C-alpha positions as CSV (number, residue, x, y, z in Angstrom):
1,M,157.6,121.6,71.3
2,L,155.8,118.1,70.8
3,S,157.5,116.5,73.4
4,D,156.9,118.6,76.1
5,L,153.1,118.5,75.2
6,V,153.1,114.9,75.4
7,A,154.8,114.7,78.3
8,R,152.5,116.7,80.0
9,N,149.5,115.3,78.8
10,R,149.0,112.6,81.5
11,S,145.5,111.0,82.1
12,C,143.4,113.5,84.9
13,R,140.9,112.2,87.0
14,R,140.4,115.1,88.9
15,F,140.1,118.7,87.9
16,D,138.5,122.1,89.1
17,E,134.8,121.4,88.7
18,T,134.1,125.5,89.0
19,V,136.3,126.1,85.6
20,A,133.6,125.7,83.0
21,I,134.3,124.5,79.2
22,E,132.1,126.3,76.5
23,R,131.4,124.6,73.9
24,S,133.4,125.7,71.2
25,T,135.7,124.6,72.8
26,L,134.9,121.1,72.7
27,E,134.7,122.1,68.9
28,A,137.6,123.0,68.3
29,L,138.9,120.2,69.9
30,V,136.4,117.8,67.5
31,D,138.1,119.6,64.8
32,L,141.7,118.5,65.1
33,A,139.9,115.0,65.2
34,R,138.0,115.7,62.1
35,L,141.2,116.9,60.8
36,S,143.5,113.3,62.2
37,P,143.9,110.5,59.6
38,S,141.2,107.9,59.4
39,A,141.9,104.1,58.3
40,A,141.1,104.5,54.3
41,N,139.8,108.3,55.1
42,V,136.5,106.5,56.0
43,Q,135.8,108.7,58.7
44,P,132.9,107.1,60.4
45,L,133.6,108.5,63.9
46,K,130.7,111.3,65.5
47,Y,130.9,112.9,68.8
48,I,128.7,113.5,71.4
49,L,129.7,117.0,73.0
50,S,128.5,117.8,77.1
51,C,129.2,120.9,78.8
52,D,126.1,121.7,81.1
53,P,126.1,120.5,84.4
54,E,122.8,118.3,83.9
55,T,124.4,116.7,80.6
56,N,127.1,115.9,82.7
57,A,126.4,115.1,86.0
58,A,124.0,111.9,83.4
59,I,127.6,110.6,82.0
60,F,129.5,110.4,85.2
61,P,127.8,107.1,86.8
62,H,128.4,105.2,83.6
63,L,131.9,106.0,84.0
64,T,134.4,103.3,85.7
65,W,137.4,105.5,87.2
66,A,141.6,104.3,87.4
67,G,141.2,100.5,88.2
68,Y,144.3,100.4,90.0
69,L,142.7,102.8,92.6
70,K,141.1,99.9,93.9
71,D,139.3,101.9,97.2
72,W,138.5,105.0,94.5
73,L,135.4,105.4,93.6
74,G,136.2,108.1,90.9
75,P,136.5,112.5,91.5
76,A,134.3,113.7,94.2
77,R,131.3,116.5,93.6
78,G,133.9,119.2,92.9
79,E,136.4,117.5,91.0
80,R,134.6,115.8,88.0
81,P,135.3,116.7,84.8
82,S,133.7,120.3,83.5
83,A,132.9,118.2,79.9
84,Y,132.8,115.1,77.8
85,I,133.4,114.3,74.1
86,I,131.7,110.9,73.5
87,I,133.7,109.1,70.4
88,L,131.1,107.1,68.9
89,G,131.3,105.0,65.5
90,D,128.5,105.5,63.0
91,T,127.9,101.7,62.0
92,K,126.1,103.5,58.8
93,V,129.7,104.3,57.1
94,S,132.0,101.8,58.7
95,R,131.3,98.6,60.8
96,N,134.9,98.5,61.2
97,F,136.5,101.3,63.2
98,G,140.0,100.4,63.5
99,C,142.2,102.6,65.6
100,D,140.6,105.9,64.2
101,H,138.8,106.9,67.9
102,G,142.3,106.4,69.1
103,I,143.9,108.6,67.1
104,A,141.2,111.2,67.4
105,A,141.0,111.1,71.1
106,Q,144.7,111.5,71.4
107,S,144.5,114.4,69.0
108,I,141.8,115.7,71.6
109,L,143.6,115.3,74.3
110,L,147.1,116.8,73.3
111,G,144.5,120.2,72.1
112,A,143.4,120.4,75.7
113,R,146.4,120.3,77.3
114,E,147.8,122.8,74.9
115,K,144.9,125.0,76.0
116,D,145.8,124.2,79.8
117,L,142.8,121.7,79.7
118,A,143.3,117.9,81.0
119,G,141.3,114.6,80.2
120,C,141.2,111.3,80.0
121,M,140.2,108.6,78.0
122,I,137.9,106.0,79.2
123,G,137.0,103.0,77.6
124,L,135.5,101.1,80.7
125,V,131.7,102.3,80.4
126,A,128.5,101.1,80.8
127,R,127.8,101.6,77.7
128,D,124.1,100.1,77.3
129,D,123.1,102.4,80.6
130,L,124.8,105.5,78.3
131,R,123.2,104.6,75.3
132,E,120.0,104.6,77.3
133,T,120.3,107.9,79.5
134,L,121.8,109.6,76.5
135,S,118.9,108.1,74.4
136,I,122.0,107.7,71.3
137,P,120.5,105.3,68.6
138,A,121.6,101.9,67.8
139,R,123.8,102.4,64.7
140,Y,126.2,104.5,66.8
141,E,129.0,102.2,69.0
142,I,129.9,104.1,71.9
143,L,134.1,103.6,71.4
144,L,135.3,106.1,74.4
145,V,134.4,108.8,76.8
146,L,136.7,111.6,77.1
147,A,136.7,113.7,80.6
148,L,138.0,116.8,80.2
149,G,138.6,120.0,83.0
150,K,140.8,122.1,84.8
151,P,143.2,119.7,86.1
152,A,143.1,119.6,89.9
153,E,146.2,117.4,90.6
154,Q,149.5,116.4,89.8
155,V,150.9,113.8,87.7
156,V,154.0,112.7,87.5
157,I,156.2,110.2,85.0
158,D,158.7,107.5,87.6
159,P,160.7,105.0,85.4
160,V,159.2,101.0,85.9
161,G,160.8,99.3,89.1
162,E,163.1,96.5,89.4
163,K,159.6,94.4,89.4
164,G,157.9,95.2,86.4
165,D,155.2,96.8,88.0
166,V,152.8,99.4,85.6
167,R,150.7,100.0,88.0
168,Y,149.7,103.9,88.6
169,W,149.3,104.8,92.4
170,R,149.0,108.0,94.4
171,D,151.4,109.2,97.1
172,D,150.2,110.4,100.6
173,E,150.1,114.3,99.4
174,G,147.8,112.8,96.4
175,V,150.2,112.8,93.8
176,H,149.2,110.5,91.2
177,H,152.4,108.8,89.7
178,V,152.5,106.9,86.5
179,P,155.6,104.3,85.8
180,K,156.6,104.3,82.3
181,R,159.2,101.5,81.2
182,S,162.1,102.6,79.6
183,L,162.8,104.1,75.8
184,Q,165.6,100.7,75.7
185,D,163.0,98.0,76.7
186,L,160.2,99.1,74.2
187,I,163.1,98.8,70.9
188,L,163.6,95.5,70.1
189,H,167.0,94.8,68.0
190,V,166.5,92.1,65.5
191,A,169.3,91.0,62.2
192,V,168.0,89.6,59.2
């Protein structure tokens, strides 16, 4: 059921790096993005796929992981993603990407979850350095990096506490807790 899939689709930041992801799996995930809505049906997104250890190792240092976990620099060796999908905006197609990359990323991550994989949508990227490392032409704007792999951590949803703190955290067993606001807190009631 879709609601179960969405609830299981938590950002995962620790993976079983020994579990490889085939390029055909990445292509199938990008195909979900291809079929997703695009503003004015312009379809300005392009994708770089990486599932080989050498390219993955070149991408990893350009990513910032889990800003709320101040003492954690990201996944250790053995816990790093087995694959990445870099979402690019092609400026020769459009200069405005709107929310297309968010829609595409969510489609990809839901598809990954359906395949018992997990991922993390990373927006804090050293874009200039990543561009240089991968020789990405200037016409492509780096929008997001999706880290993908077999999950090696448990992520649970908690209600936001009385103080309204939404920062995620890890407990002593390494379980990753993600506070979510209640449905009642999100819906505004207005009168006309």
